[in-house]
N, C-alpha and C positions, 0 to 999 in steps of 0.2 A: 671170944671164939670167932675165928675168921668166918666170913660168909663163904659158902661153896662157890666155886667159879660159875656154876650154872645159874645160881641166883643172881650173881653180878651181871651175867650176860643177859638174863631176862630183864633185869632192871634197866640196863642200857637200851634194850630194844623197846621196852615200854616207854622210856623217856623219849626216844627218837620218834616213836609213833605219835606221842602226845604233841610233839613239836612239828607234826606234819611230815614225819618220815625223814627228817634231816636235822643235824645240829643247828643251834641258833646261828643266825647270820653273823659271820665274822665282820670285823670292821677295824679301821685304824684306831690304835689305842697306844697308851704309853705305860701301862701297868700290867704285869704278867705274873702268873704263879705257876711254879713247877713243884710237883710232889715226888718224893723219893722215899725208898725204904732201905733198910740195912742189908747190904750185900757187898762183897769185896769189890766188885767192879763198879758199884754205885757210891762207894764212900767218898769219891772225889766231889760229888754234888754237895755233901754236907760241908766239906772243906772249902769249897767255893764260897758258900754262904758265910761261914765263920771267919775266913781269912780276909774277906773283903775283895777277893778277886772278881767275884760276880758283880759286885757294885762298881768296880773299876770299869769293867767292860760294858755294863749297862749305861753308866754315865757317858762313856765314849759315844754311844748311839742315842743318847737323850731319852732313855727309858728307865723303868724300874723293874727288876726281876726279883721276886721273892722265892727262895728255895725252901720248901717246907717238908720236914720229915714226918712220915706217917708210919706208925709202928707196925701196922698190919698191911702186908704187901698187897693182898687181894683188894682190901678196902681202898688203898691208894689208887688202884686202877679204876675201881668202881666210882670213886669220886671224880676222877678225870672224865670218865664216860658220862657222868651226870652233869658235867660242865663247871664243876667247882675249881678246876685247874686247867691251865692252857697246855700242860704237858705232864708226862709222868715217866718214871723209869719202869720198864717192863720188858719181858722177853718177847721174842717174835711170836711165840704160840699164844701167849696171853693177850697180846695186842690183837691178834686175829680173832680170838674167841670173844673178847669182851667189848672193846669199843667198836672195832670194825664189824664184828658180828651183830652189834646193836645198832648199826647204821651211822656211827660217828666216823666220818672220813678222817683218817689219821696217817701222819707221815713219820717215818723213821728218820729223824734229823741226824742222829749220831749213832753209829754202831760202835759201841764201846769195847766189846770183847765177845768171845764165845767161851762158854764153860768148857774147860779142858781137865775136868776132874773135880770141880767144885760141887757138882750134883752127884749124889751117890745113893745106892741101895745098901743098907746096913742091917745085918742080922746078928742074932745072939748065938746061933749055932747053925752048922751046916753051910751049904753053898747056895747058889742061886736056884739050882734045880730042886733043892730041898724046901723051897717055898710052897710047893704043891700042898694044898690043903690048909695052909696057914694064912692067918689074916695079916694084912700089911697096912701100917698107918702112914698116911701122907696127906698133903693138901690136895683133895680130890679135884680132878680135872685141871690140874696145873702142870707145869713142866715136870714135876716129880712123877705124876701119873704117866706122862709121855715116856720118861726115862724108864720107868718100870716096864711099860709095854715093850720098849725096844730091847730091854734086857731079857725079858721072858722069851722074846723071839729067838734069842741066841741059844736057848736050852730047850726049844721046842714046846714051850708052855704058853698058855693064854691066860688072861685074867680070870676066866671062868674056872681055871684049874686051882685058883687060890681059895683060901677060906674067907674071901671077901676083902674089900678095901675099906678102911675106916677113916673118914674125913677128920683130919686133925690140923688145927691151926699151926702155922709155923711158930707162933708164940708159945704153944703148948708142947712142942715136939720133944724137947729135951726131957721134960718131966714125964712125958708119956713113955719114953724109952726106959726110964728107970722103974716103971711099974712091972710087976711080974707077968701080967697077962699080955704085954706087948712083945711080940717076937721079932718083928722087922719094921723098919721105917725107911722112907725115902725122903730126902730133904736136901738142903743146899747149905753152903758155908755162909756165916761162921758156925752154923749149927752142926754141920758134919764134923768139923774139927773138934768141937766140944764133946759130941757123942762118942767119937772114936777114942777119947781119953778113957772111956769105960773099958776095963779089961775084958768084958763080955762081948764087946762090939767088934764086928768084922765087916769090912767093906767088901762086897761081892760083885759090884758093877758100878761104873761111874761114867760120867760124860766124856771122858777122854776116849772112850770106846765108840763114841758117835761124834767125832770132831766137827764143829761148825754147825751143828743142828740146833743147839740152844744158844741163841744170840741174845745178848743183853744190850738193850737200846735205850735211848731217850727218844720218846715219841711225842709229837705235838699235834694239835688240831690243824688240819690241812688248810682250812680257810683262814685261820688266824695267822699262820705262817705266810700265806700268799699275800695277805693284806698288810703284813708287818715284817718285811725282810730284816729290819734291824733286830728283831727278836731272835731270828736264826743266827745272825752274825754275832750278836753278843754272847749267845750260848756257846757257839762253836769256838769263839775266841777265848772265852774263859776256860772251857773244857780243855782245849789243847795247851793252854798255858800250864794247867795243872798236870797234864800228861807229860809235859817237858820236865817238870819238877820230879815226877815219879820216875821217869826214865833215867834221870840223872842221879837218882838215889837220895833225894833230899830227905834227910832223916827227920827234920822237924815236921814236914808235911806228912810223911809216912807214919810217924809216931802219932800225930793227931788223928789220922784216919784209923789207925789201929785201936787207939783208946776209945774212939767213938763207936767202934764196932764191938767193943768188949774184949779185946785181946791186947797183946803187947806187940812190939815191932817184929819180933821173930815170928809170932803167930800170924801176923798179917802178911809177912813176906812168904810164909808157907802157903797161905791162901792164894796169893798172887801167882805162885809157881803153878797152881792148878787152874790158872786163868790165862787165856791167850788175849792179853790186853793189846789193843791197837794204839800204842803210844804215838806212832807216826800216822798222821791223817791220811797219808797216801795208802797205808795198809788198810785203813777202814774203807777207803774208796774202792780198793781192790776187792774187798769182801762184798761190798754192795754190788759190784759189777761181775762177781764170780758166776760162772755158768752153773755152779753147784747150788746157788741160792734158790733159783726157781724150783729145782728138784726137791730141795729141802722143804720149801713152803707147800708144795703139792703133798708131800708125805705128812706134814703137819695138818693140812686141811683135811686129809683123809682120816687122820686120827680123831680130829675134832668132830667130823661128821659122824664117825662111828660111835662117838660118845653122845651124840645128839646135842652138841653145843656150838655148832657152826652157824649161829643165828637160828632163832626159833622158826621152825617150819622150813628149814633149808631143804630143798628137794634133792640136792646132790653135794658132793665135795667141791664142786665148781661154783657154788653159790656166790661166794665173795671173790671179786677180782682183786688181785695183788699186782701192782705195777712196779717195774724195775727201771733203773736209770736209763737203759737203752730204749725205753718205750714199750718193751714187750710186757705182756700181761698173762698171768696164769689165772685160771678161774674165769668168771664172767666179766668180760670187758665192758659190759653195760652196767656193772655194779661194783666198780672199783672203790674200795673203802680202806685199803691199806697200800701205802706207797713207800718204796725205798728211794730216797732222794739223796744223791751224793753231792748236791750243789754246794752246801756249806762246808762239808768235809773237804771238798776240792778247793774251796777258797782258802781254808786253813793250810792245805798242802802247798798252795801257790803263794802263801804269804800275803794274801789279798784282804785280810781282815783288819 
């Protein structure tokens, strides 16, 4: 069973407090670890490891990078926040709530995509408005919770109008939907695709209706990156090599990713169609520099504050500062713990890696 996001955020905060209010001092080093979990936009990280592409780029810069799959998404972020990994695949919201909210200064090194239908609200009967009075199963306080809140807004409902939310691990979601007492779930692909194969399942809201709000990132420890630029260069170089293969339709690479995610090539392509993947690094840079990004992060911070998970004891939604490539900050400029840095994506776009 997955740990609730709140527990993870509390753990990160307690860890940072124990370390004097900041992550352990970064330093020059040659060995690094990245954690990732299964999701259509993150399958390239597993392929990087298995294909040897990561090793090739790491060797180029005289370092070693180990890419480790963690089956439980929340636990992967929790382990990163605790210092077991130098980076992790995470959404913008979960980065803000867990490591940044816990005092771990974290940088979005690569913006891989935004969910464009991969996250969805699925019911057994009725529509979105018919959720009134019904329980909903989801990974509590995750992007699924955020998606539900945004969906309820469109039909004039609030979470308090539901019959409650039931915290359910992503690992248990498919089995939960098959039980008679579960009426609705909110989750992400590949789980969405599998649940929708059930004839009783109907998708009533998805992330294509809030484009650009659920960003899928590779985030790394800010201090580690600052002291080890080779780490950022190797990761960006390897990532965009695989993006080139995917954009070209390399069937061997795509099939390997499909099988690793538990589907076939057609199934994986269907998931990719619901994902706005930034194959071109210049497109990822544009997303990082978009005027919409600060507005999105303010909305996300307000959601997290409303749920009580924007850092323990956060006095307002502005508690954590989020910095952007142009130097602007939303939130507290004296407490910046989340940074969008286009430097390494721009190097890839310029062919400078």
